[in-house]
N, C-alpha and C positions, 0 to 999 in steps of 0.2 A: 504494500500500500504506500503510495507517495505521501511525502510529508504534508502537502497541502490538503490531501484527502483526510489524513489523520487529524490534522488541526480542525478541519470542518466537522468531523465526527465528534471529537472531544468537545468542541465549542457547543454543538447542538445538545450533547448530553449534559453539559454544565448548565446551559440555559434551561433545559427541561427540569433538571434537579432543583434549581433555584426557583423556577416558576411554580413548582409543587409546594414550596414553602410560603408561609405568609410573610414575605419580606417586601419592602418597598424597592422602587427602582434604584435607590441609592446603593443597593447591593450589587451594582455592576462589578465592584471590586471582588465580590465573592465568585461571580461567574469567571472573572479573569483568573483568580486564584485556583479554582477547581479545574480550569482548562489550560493552565500554564501560560497564560497570556499577560499582556501589560495594558492597563487602561490608558488610552490616548486622550480621551475627553469624555465628559458626561455633561451635556449642555441642555439648558432650557431653551425651547423653541418658541419664540414670540411671533405672533402673526399668522401661524398656520392653523387652518380650520380643523384639521384632523389630529395633529400631533402635539404633544406636550414636551417630550424630551427625546434626545438621541444620544447614544453613547457608542464608542468604538474601542475595540480591544485588538491589539496587534499580536500576531503569533510568529514563532520562529520561521515559518515558511514564507513570511512576508505577506501573508493573507491578513485581512482585517475582518473581525466579527463586528457586526453592527446590530445594536438593540434599539428598538423604538417603543416609546410609551405613548398611548393615545390620550385624548383629552379626558377620558373617564378614569385614567390611572391604571390601565391594563397594559401589560407587555404584549403588544399586538403582533410584533414582527421581529424576526431576527434573520440575518443572512450573512454570508461570507462574501467579501469582495476582494478583488485582486488589485494590482498596481494601477489599473486603469483609473481608479478613483483617487490616486495619490495627490493629484493637484487640487482636489476638493477637500481632502482630509488634512493636508499640510497646514493651511491657515488655522484650522480648528485646533489642531494639535499645538501649534505655536502659541495661540491665544491661551490655551490651557496652562502653558508653562510660565506665563506672565505672573508677576506678583499680583495679589488681589486688588490693590489700588489701581494698577495699570489695567487690569481686566475691567474694572468699573468704568474707566475712562474710554475703553475701546469697544466699539460695537462689533459684535460677531454675527449680527442678524443677516447681513448679506451673504457671507460665506456659508453660514448654516443653511440658508434658503437655497443656495446653489447646490449644496451637497444633497439636501432632501430632494430637490428637483432632479438631480442626476440619478438618484436611486429610483425615483418614480419613472423616469424616462427609460431606465434599464429594466423595468419590470420588477424590481425588488420590493417596492412599496406600491400599494394601490393609489391611484390618482385620487385627489381630494374631491369632495362634493362641493362644487361651486355654484 
């Protein structure tokens, strides 16, 4: 089994095991821990009609696991993406490394919206109801 397939399998198992527990979306770190990944970001999404939060976890195979929380507070979707999305992920990851004061001064709404749009265009997320 290739490393990327193994990462995808372990990611899915970790999401399913955490989803079975009564834990909030802030437990993205638990998914990363159980699947040997590293949390890149865990962001609130403002202005989207369907989604409340998005998080990403990087794996040794350079794949990225994406978790999405809907407006009702349910983990609605998770997927693995490859390097094709790196240009969308990089600004979100960079913002996440800023000190809290700098994060407060820097809007991430544009890059987050582009990332969500790219996931929708690629079929990883359902299109919003507009």
